[in-house]
C-alpha positions as CSV (number, residue, x, y, z in Angstrom):
1,M,29.8,45.0,-30.4
2,Q,29.2,42.6,-33.3
3,Q,31.7,40.2,-31.8
4,A,29.7,40.1,-28.6
5,V,26.5,39.4,-30.5
6,E,28.2,36.6,-32.4
7,V,29.6,35.0,-29.3
8,R,26.1,35.1,-27.7
9,A,24.7,33.4,-30.9
10,E,27.4,30.8,-30.9
11,R,26.7,30.0,-27.2
12,L,23.0,29.6,-27.9
13,V,23.7,27.2,-30.8
14,T,26.2,25.1,-28.9
15,G,23.9,25.0,-25.9
16,R,21.1,23.8,-28.1
17,L,23.4,21.2,-29.7
18,K,24.2,19.8,-26.4
19,A,20.5,19.8,-25.3
20,M,19.4,18.0,-28.4
21,G,22.2,15.5,-28.1
22,W,23.7,16.5,-31.5
23,T,27.2,17.1,-32.6
24,E,28.5,19.6,-35.2
25,K,28.4,16.8,-37.8
26,D,24.7,16.4,-37.3
27,F,24.1,19.9,-38.7
28,A,25.6,18.8,-42.0
29,A,24.2,15.3,-42.0
30,R,20.6,16.4,-41.4
31,R,18.5,17.9,-44.2
32,K,18.4,21.7,-44.5
33,G,14.7,21.8,-43.5
34,D,14.9,19.5,-40.5
35,P,12.2,20.6,-38.1
36,A,14.7,20.8,-35.2
37,K,17.1,23.0,-37.3
38,V,14.2,25.3,-38.3
39,K,13.1,25.6,-34.7
40,L,16.7,26.5,-33.6
41,A,17.0,29.0,-36.5
42,A,13.9,30.7,-35.3
43,E,15.3,31.1,-31.8
44,V,18.7,32.5,-32.8
45,P,17.6,35.9,-34.1
46,V,15.3,36.5,-31.1
47,G,18.1,36.0,-28.6
48,T,21.0,37.5,-30.6
49,A,20.0,39.7,-33.6
50,M,22.3,37.7,-35.9
51,P,21.7,38.0,-39.7
52,L,19.9,35.2,-41.4
53,A,22.9,34.6,-43.6
54,W,25.0,33.7,-40.6
55,I,22.3,31.5,-39.2
56,A,21.8,29.7,-42.5
57,E,25.6,29.0,-42.8
58,R,26.1,28.1,-39.1
59,L,23.2,25.6,-39.1
60,A,24.0,24.2,-42.6
61,M,20.5,25.3,-43.9
62,G,21.4,26.5,-47.4
63,S,21.0,30.1,-48.4
64,R,19.5,33.0,-46.5
65,G,16.6,33.0,-48.9
66,Y,15.9,29.4,-48.3
67,L,16.0,29.8,-44.6
68,T,13.6,32.7,-44.8
69,W,11.2,30.5,-46.7
70,L,11.5,27.7,-44.1
71,L,10.9,30.1,-41.3
72,C,7.8,31.6,-43.0
73,R,6.5,28.1,-43.8
74,A,7.0,27.1,-40.1
75,R,5.1,30.2,-38.9
76,L,2.2,29.5,-41.3
77,H,1.9,25.9,-40.1
78,A,2.3,26.7,-36.4
79,P,-0.9,26.4,-34.3
80,S,-2.6,29.7,-33.9
81,P,-3.7,30.8,-30.4
82,F,-6.8,32.3,-32.1
83,R,-8.2,29.0,-33.5
């Protein structure tokens, strides 16, 4: 079961890579908090239920804790539909 979830997450990541015109090396070359990486990281759990530790490592975004902070920060600064 977990393998199927990981395969789905990997497909999502590689599909986004292709859509963004990035290569695997771009993940390492770009900063941990790159807005495109944060956006992708926010999409991975929704579609796959992968742990944040896996996402942080796969997208070269530092630790799980730092990724959590980046995602919270992105949500706080996102436009609110109630404004």
